[in-house]
N, C-alpha and C positions, 0 to 999 in steps of 0.2 A: 569439748568444752572452753576448758581454761587453753587450748591453742588458740579458739575463737574470741575468748577475752581479749588474749594479748598481741592478737594480729590485729583487731578494733580498736586498743592502746595505741599500737604504733601506727597505726593506718588513718586514725582521727585528725591527729596532727598534720599530718601532710595533706590531708581533704579541707582542711580548715583555711591551710596553707595558699594551697591551689583556687581555690575559692576566695580569697584574699586577693590573691594576685589577677585572676579572671575580673575581680569587681575594678580593680586598680587602673587595669588594659581599658576597659572598658569607658572609666570616667577620662581617664587618659586616654581621648582619642588621638589618634596620628594623623594631621590632617597635610598631606605631600602637595607640593608642585613643584613642577619642572620648568623654570624661567630659561627661556635660550633668546640670548641678548646678539642682536645681530645687526649690520650699517642696512640702513634703508634708505632711499630715496624717497623725498615727498614734495607736494608742491600746497603748500597751505596758501601762498601770499603770490602767488604769478609766475612764481620761477621755480625748477626745481632744485631740491638742496638735499645735500645728507642730514642724514637723523638717523636715532638709535632706535628702533624697535623690540622689542621683549614679545615673545611669541607671536611674532607680525602683528604686531599692533601699537598705537601711542594712543592715551596714555598705558602704561605697562598693565595687566590684568589685574581685575580688583582682585585681591586675596581676602578671603572670610573666613572667621573663625568664632566657638564659642567659648565661654570661658571656661579652662579646665584641658581643653585640646592642649596638644605638643603639634607646634608647627615644624615643618620638616619642609625644607626649600632648598633645590638644587640647582645654583646658577652653574648654566653651558654658556662661558665665555666664547664666544664663535666672531670676537673683534680681532682688528689686529690691534690692539692696544689691552693695555688690564682696565679692570673695572673693580666697582664693588657694589653693595647694596645696604645703604641704611634704612632700620627699622625706628622711622620717627618717632618717638612718644613712647614706645613701648620699653618697660621694665622686663631687662634678662641679664643673663651674665654676661659680662663686660665684653669677652672673646667674639660674643655674638653681634657687636652693636656695628659694625661694617665700616667703621673708619679705618681708611689704610694708613698702614704707619702708627696707628695709635693702638688700634685692637686687634688689628689682622695685619698681615703683607698682601699687597694688590691682589687680585682674581689677575694670572698671567692668560694672554692670550690662547687658547685651543685651549684651557683647562675648565675644571668644573671644580664648584665650592660649595660644601653641603652647610648649611644654617639650620642649628635646630635648638629650640626652646619653647620654655613651657608658656601658655598663654595665662598669666596673671591677672588680666586685668579687662577693661571693655572699653567702648567707645570707638569714635571715627578718630581714625590714624591714619597716616598713609607712608607710602617708604619710595628712596631717590638713591641714585647714584652719589658716592662722595667721593669722587673722582675728578678731577679736573673740573671741567666744562660742561660733564656729559650730562646734569640734570638741565641745562638749558634747552638741549634739544631731543628730548623724547626719554629720560628715564628717569619717571616719576607716575606715581600708580596709589591706588587706595585702599588701604589696610583697615577691614574692619574687623571689630570684636565685639559678637554680640552676648549680651545677658542669658544667664541659664534662665526657663521658667519659672524655677524656683527662689530665683533671686529676691530676697528680701527689698534690694532695691529696685524693684522693675515696677516701673510708672504705668499705670493702665491710661489710656488713651494717649502717651507719648510713644513707649518702647514698646507696641504692637500697633504703630502704623504702617501701612503701607511706605516705603520708603528708596530711596536713589539716591547712591552716590555720587556728589559732583566733583569732578576734578578740575581747578582753574587751571589755568597754564598762557603763558606768552609765547610766541612765534617771532623770531628775526631771521630775514634774509641772509646776514652776513654771519661769518662766521665767529662763534664766541669768544673765539682769540682773537678777534680783530676788536669786536664789541670790547672787551679789556684794554687789549693795547688803546683804543681809542679815549676810554675814558681815562687813562692814565695820563696821554697826552695834551687833556684839555680839548679835545676836540669838540667845537660846537657843532658838527652835522645833526647831530640827534635835536638840538634845539631847533634850529633851521624845519629840520622834518614835523617837527611838531609845532610851528611857529610861537617859538617861545622865545626867540634871540635876544629882545628888549634891548634893541640897537638905541645910539642917541638918535636917531632919523625917528624911532617909533616913539621914544620919550618927548620927543618935542613934540610928535601929531597928538601924544597922550597928555598934553602939559605935564611931565613927569621929567622935563630936561634938573631940574635941581637933585631928583631924586633919583636920578642915575650917575650924577657928579657925585653925589655924597655916597653911594655905594663901590665909587671905583677911587674916591678918597680913601676910604675905611679898604682898599685893597680885597673888595670882593669881584667874583663873578656875578654873572644875572644869577635873578632866583628862578629855583627848579621845586617840583615837589616828585619828580624822580629821574633817574639817571639814565634809562634808556629809551627809546623811541621803539617800538613793535611794531609789525604791519600788519600782526592779527592777535586776537586775544582768541583761547578755545575754553567751551565746555564740555568734558569730555573727550578732546579730540574735535568737536565739532564746533562752528561757529555759531550755526544758530540749530537747535534740536527742537522737536514737535512730539511732547508728552503727552500723550492722549490716554493710555493705559499704564498700570504696572502688574506685571505677572500678568498678562490678558483680560485683566479686571478695566472695563470702561473707569472714569475718571468723571465725573459729575456734580453739579453744583450740591454744598456742603462735607464735602471730601474732605479730609485732612489729608495732608502726604509731608514728611519727614523727608528734609534735604539734609544730608551728609556732606557736608562743603568744605574741601580741602583745598589750598595754594598750594597748588605748585609750581606758582611762577619761579623765576630767578631773581626777578628784581620788582614785581610790579606786587602795589595794592590794591586792591579791588574795592569798591563800592558795591553793596548790596542792596537790592530795591524789586518792590514786587509790585505788580500793575492791581492786583486783587486785595489790598488793603494792607494789614498790621503784619510783619513776621512777630513770632514766638520765638526766641531764642532759648533752646532747651537745654544747649549743652555746649563746651567750649574746649580744645583742645582734649577730646575724647572723657571728660569728666562731667557730670550732670549740674546744671543751675536750675535754680528755681525760676520756671517761666517766667519772659520778662517779653513785653511788646515792644517791640520800635520798628518806625517807617525806612532805617536805613544802618547800616552799620558799615565798616572798615575792615577788612578782613587783611591783617598784614602778612606779608610773607610768610607760610610754611606755617601757618594758622588753623586751625580749622575751629567750625560752628555748626553745628545743628542746629537747623530752625523749619518750625512747623509754618506752613501756607494753608492756607483755606481757599477751596473755588467758590464765591461766592452766588455764580449764577450760569446757569444750564445755556447751553450753545455759546460758550466763547470760551475762548483760550485766552491765559492771564500772564503777563509778560514776566519771568524772572531774569532780572541783568543783573551783569559783572559789570562793572564799568572801571578803566584803571584812572586810579588815584589822577594823571594828569590829564584825563577826561578826552583821552585821543582815539581810544579802541574802547569796543564795548562787545558782548558776548550773552548771549539769550537761551533760556528753555522758555516755549511758550507750554502751561499747564493747563489741560484741558482740551475739548473739542470747541472746536466754532470757529466764530469772528474773532480774531488776533485784539486783544486787548494790550494797547504798549504805554509803558512807564515812563517814557519820555526819556529822552537825550537829558546829561546835563549840561549844562552850559558852560560857557569858556572859562577858564580861570581867569583875575585881573591879577596879572602878572606883576605890575608895577605896584600893586596894594601892597602884593608881596614884597616887593625889593624894598618900597617904603617900612614896613614891620620891620623885615630883615635889618635895614638901618638902624630902627631904633635898638635892637636889642644888642649890634653888636660894638663892642668898645675898638678904640685904636688899636690894641693889642692883641686884636684875636677871641678874646674871650667873650660868653655871650653873659649879658645885664638882666635877669627875669625884673627888675625892678621891684624886688619885694612880693613879688607871687609867688606862691607854694602851690606849684604844678604837679600834679599826679596825676596818674591813673585815666590817661587822655580826657579828660574833662577839660582840659582847656587846648584846643586845638590853635596852635599860632595860625594854619593858614586858613583860618574862618574868614578872615578878611579879603578871601582871593574868590570866596563862594558866593554869586550872584544872588541863588537862592534862601541864604542866610541874611546877608547884608541887605535886602530889601531891593536892589535893583531889578530882578529877577520876576518879582511878587507887586513891582511897582509899574511894570513895563504890562505885565497881565491887566492890571485894574485900570490903567488907562487904556488902552485897547477894548476892551469891555465899558469904557465910559464910567468907571464908579473912583470912587476917591481910594489915595495908598492907603494901605494899614499901616497900623502905628510905628512896624518894622520897618520902616521904608528906609528914603536914602538921609532924611534929616537923624531918624534916629543913630545911623550908622558914623554920619558925622559928627556925632555927639557922643560915643564911647570912649573917647581918649580916655577919659578919668575914669571908665566903668571899670569896675574890678572881674564884672563878666565877661568883657569885650570879646575875647577869647573862648566863648564857652556857646556853643551852638544852640544848646537847648535852652540857655536864659535869652538867646538874642530870635530864638525864632520857634513856631510851633512846630518844625519838626524835628522827630523826637529820634536822637541818634544814640546807638549804644556806646558807654565807655565802660571802665573795667570798673569804676565805682558802685555800677547798675547789677554787677554778677555777684550772686551769693549761690554758696553750696548749701545743697538740703540736708548737709549732714554737718557734723561737728569734723571741722580738719586739725584742730589745733594738734602740735606735736609733744612728746613726751615732755613732761616739768622739770625731770630728774635729767634728762641729757645736757652734756656742756654745749656751750653754744659759742662756735666760732664767727667774729664776725668779720667781715669784710666791705670795704669800698671799692668801686670802679667807676672811672669818669670816661664815660666815651668819648674819644679824639678823633676828629680827620681836620684833611687838608683838601678842600673841593681842589684847587688849584694844581694837586699833583696826584690826587686821590690816593692818599694815603690815609687808613683807616684803621685806628689802635684804640685799646684801652690805656688809661694813664698814660699818652704818651708814648707806649709800645705796643709793636706790631711782635706776632708772635713768635719770630725770629729772633727777638730782642727778650724772651720772658722765659723762666724755668718752672714746672709745673709747678703747680700748688699742692702740696702738702695739706690731706686731711684724714684724721682719723676716723676708722669706723665706728659709728653710733654717733658723731657729732653732728648738731644741728648748724647748719650755715644761715648763716643770716645777710643777706648780699643786700646793700646799696648801692642803687645806680643812678648814676647822674648823667644825664646827656652835655654835654659841651658844644655841643656840633649843632649845624644847623639842618640837617637830616634825619631822621626818624631811622630808628633802630631795630629789629623785630629779634630782642634776642633769645637764643635756646638753648638749653638745658640738657644734654643725653643722659639718658637714663634711670631720670626722678620727673616725678610732676613736684612743682612748688608750688608756695602757700602766696599768694597775691595779698599783700595787707591792705585793706581796705578798711571803710566803717564795720561791716560786717561780723568784725571780732572771730568768734571762735568758727564761723561759714565762712572765712573768707573763700575766696575759688582756688581750687587748684586747676595750675596750667603747667604746661612746659616751653610756653613762648609767651613774653615779655615784650609789648611794641612801646619801645621809649622813645615819646614826642619830644624834639628840641627844649631844651632849658627845664625838662620833667625830672624829676628826682623820686625815684620806685624803691619800695623796699621788698623782697621775696624772702623764702627760706624753706630749707628742706631738710630731710633727715638722711644725712648721707650713710645706710646701712647697707648699701651694696658695694664693696669692695671692686677699684679697677680704675682705670684713667680715662674721663670722662669729659666731653669735648663741653665747650660752652662759648658761644660762638653767636654773631651777627648773621642773621638766616639769607640778608641780601648776598647772593653766591658772589659778585663781584667785591662785594664788602670782605666779607671773608677770605676770599682769595688774595684780598689788599692786606692783610693781615688782624683783623678786627677780631683776635679769640684769645681763650686761655683754657687750659688744661686743668682738674682738679684732680689730682692723685689719690683715690682714697685707702688706706695703706699699702704697703707695698706689695700689689697682685702680681701673682707669679704668671704672667698669661703664656701657656702653651705654643699660639699662633706666633708669639715676638719673641725667639729665640735672644735677640739681643734688642734690649728696648731701646737705650741710649744713642746706638745706630738709626734707630727707627724712626724715633723722634728729632732728630736731627734732619731728617729727611722730609717727617711733616713740615717743620720750620722752615726749609729750603721752599716746598710747594707756595707757600704762604708769599713769598717774599721774591720769586721768578723777577730777572730783567725782562724788560718791554723794549721795544725799539720803533722810536720816529724817526723820519728822514723826509726831505724835504729838497726840492732843487728846481730852479729856474733854468727855462732856457730861453734865452732872451736875443736881441739882436746885437745888443753890446759883449755877451760871456754868460757865462754861468756861473751860479751862485746858489750854494745850499748850505745845509748843515745834516748832519744826522746825532741822534743820541741813545745812548743806552743808559737807562737808569732803574733802579728798585727803589724802596719807601729810603734810602739816606742818602745812595750813592748816583752822582753820575758821571758818564763821560760823552764827553760829548766834542763835536769836531763841524766846525765851518769851511767853506773854501768860497773861492772865487777865482774864475777861471777867464783871462780875455781871449778874443780869438787870434791878437796876432801880438807881436812881441813888444811893443808900446805899452799894451796892459801886464802882459805877463800873468802869475799867480800867484796866490796866497792860502795859506793852510793855518788855522788856528785850533788847537786841542787843548780840550778843560777838562782833568779829575777833581770834582768838588763832594763834599758831602754836606750835606742839609743840616741845617742846627735849629733846634726848637721847634715848639709844637708846631708853629704857622708855617715853618720852614720857608723863612724870606731870609736868611743867611746861609749863606755858602762859600766855606774858603776852598778855595783849588789850589793847583798847581796846572802851569800851562806851557804850553810850548809851541812859537810861532815861527812860522817858513813862508819865508815869502822873495818871489824874484819879481821884478816890476823894471822894465827900460822907461821912464819917462821920458827920457829928451830935456832932463835938465840934471842940474846937481842935486848927488843923492842923499847930499848932507842937509837936512831939513830941522831947525828948531822948531820943536813944539812948544804948548803955551808956555810951559814952564822951563824955556827956555835951552831945555835939554838937544843936545845932537841927535839925530836920530835918522838911522841906517835905511831909509825907507824901499831904495831898491834892491840890497841885498841881505837879505837879515834870518837870523836862525837863532832862536833866545828861547831860554829858558825862565817863565815865570812863576811868581807868588801872588796871588791873588784873593780879593773877598768880593763876593756880588751880594747886590742887598736889594730887595724890594721895595720900594718908594712909595707913598697914596699915589693913586691915577695907576699903581700896579706898572711904575716904570722902575725899570733894573738901573742900578747904578755900579757899577763896574771897575775898581780899581785896584791895578796889579804894578810890580815893579821886576823890570826882568834882569839876568844876571849881571847886565853891561850898565847896569844904574837906570839905565829908563824908566821913567814914570808915567804911568797914563793912566786914566779915569773913562769912562764912556757912560754916556747916558742911554738907553734902548727902553722899544717897547715895539711889541707885535701886537698883531690881531686887534688893535681897536676898533668897534665895531659902528661903522659909522652907518649902515644901514642891515636888511637882514641879511644881505650876502655881500656886502661890500666891508673889508677891512681894510686899512691903513695899517702904516708902521714908520717908525724913524729911528737914525741913530746916529750920535754927534759924538766926537770925542777929543782928548785935547791935543791929537796929533794932526788938527785939521781935518779929519776926516769926517763924512757925513753922509748919511744917504735916506731918503724919503722913498715909500712905495703906497702903491694901491695893487688890492687884490681881489677879483670878483669871484666869489665861489662857483663853479658851473657843477660839478658833484662832489661826490665824496675825496674821488683822488685826483680832480682836474682845477685848475684857477686859470683866470687871465691876468695879469700881472704886468704893472708897470712903474719903475721908480729910477731915479736918478739919485746916482752915485758919484761921491767926487773924486774919482779915479778911473771907473769905466767908463762916465757919462750918461746919456738917456738910453735906457732899454726897455722894449714889453717884449712879453711872450708868453708861453704858457707856463705854470706852475704845478708838478706833481708833485703828489703827498700819498705818502704812505704813513 
């Protein structure tokens, strides 16, 4: 008996321990996924092109978990290049965050890598490659974390609705590396494809010649709301989808459906609208918000929204449409069965109205002037002047067609809004309810610990559209160190956008409070869209150590340098044995050199240029080659560094090498009375180039032999949609004028007159 009592005392703790372990293992269910990353070929827009598929599909598989699970995801890299996966919006150990050279080394070809982390949150999120530009060609997918049935935050009538994940994306037939290079080279091919060139001929036709002149006087390129033209946009990999049932249950009138929407696009914002009435927004970036009914919302790059829609009638299928911000492409789900009910296309943007707005806001030094308006939380949309459906033209046109008087918010009202403080407030100008961040309210108290120390930071978003350099405080990542943060600090960050592009700023590893009028119930997000001239403040508790990325989520902006890293404590990452070396690799990745080249093959010779550039430096060479000894050849090479936020100033060193046999005295005088050996010359120079109003470049340089030369030049003057002009004149009494008609992205027809080479016409090849 004593032995039995003894054994019982010994075995009881072991039994309880085993029971505890079994309960823990049940609560922490391991959910395993194998992801096979392979090259594939797709045809989304009329051409077979390379893409990346995971488990044979695009988008990548939807990964689903329940809070309390443990995620175990094995990546099998079967590409010929390295890859990675970032879990967008997730709270996890830093080494699992999936940023190559920051939280791990790249997953090399032919290897596998296992991510393993606990699921400690809920909501609609997504995942994507953080390697190069792979996200653009297929590496994006939904990541859904469900609430437990006993969750105190479970909302009946919302969290128990039938649901469908929707992944928005866009497709280009171009290689993404070429897209990136074209953006850096200020190519206007995308504007041509979109019908958004805003040339002088179009300005005159629209009665906006003065607006165009003012725009170029202030050294600005044409107005646009997005960078890239895409041939196709997709929902869950399809252009159109019929959603007649969910889990085998047919959809009928009165049914509500929860759409878990993620914007997996590389650079496209999307307008979301529903033909069946208002949409109820119930969550953003995976966090619950008090339901708010809207007619439409714009979803930023990488943002997520959960919306509830209702099927109002039997026998009809109602269109849920996503339209790119530039209104060139759309994609749709038709929800329900029967006759399709369309939401209608969005009207074309009024680009010259946007150009006028931009002129009013831009100072001559390149800074923005908010004219005393305190803009925040997407309440003031600067582009509202471009929206016919808000300013009244679209309504007025419809009313006129129906024989009815125009509504109050018509063209006359729009024309008198110059002094109206709400002139950029879409909700004040129209009865169309558009979502903004001021309308988001958390159903829970989101305040941070009052006794935690507060570290305040301020960032100004800066950029240069001419050279496509995007930065924070006029520094790209390659020019900035990690920002040290103590674990347990509250970071309160104020962000001001001093560029004419909107930027979706994403924080890895944390959600932040978006400080709005709701105080204790400020919404929680991990993406905040900062409009031009906006100032917004966010805050979060830095309670997880590690190096966390903070960046613009427009892929091409991020790769152009608009990034920072918060280093929370000195985290010893087992995946990165040499963090300093790895960080230098990360910095280099967002400041890679890009190449442009152009050469003309004309009846009088060949001339062209090539440039290799990064955020600050430019190495350029120009050449001219005549077809006989009378003309000879000439090569000029310059290595320069751009100075200032707008990069209008570039000091450089140069080398001029020429040989020409002109049949005249080789010693000629320039405008300064200096003797210039024009026929045979090899000279080193120091100089400076500066961009004047009207986008004219003035270049002054002095050569080692004392010769001084000043040049004025401009390329790509937009005469019409496809016709460009240019000129050059210098103090050596040389001059040139040209016209180029753009046929394709790579080919044009050019005619020019050169003071040395004479008249020529031929093909122009562009890379």
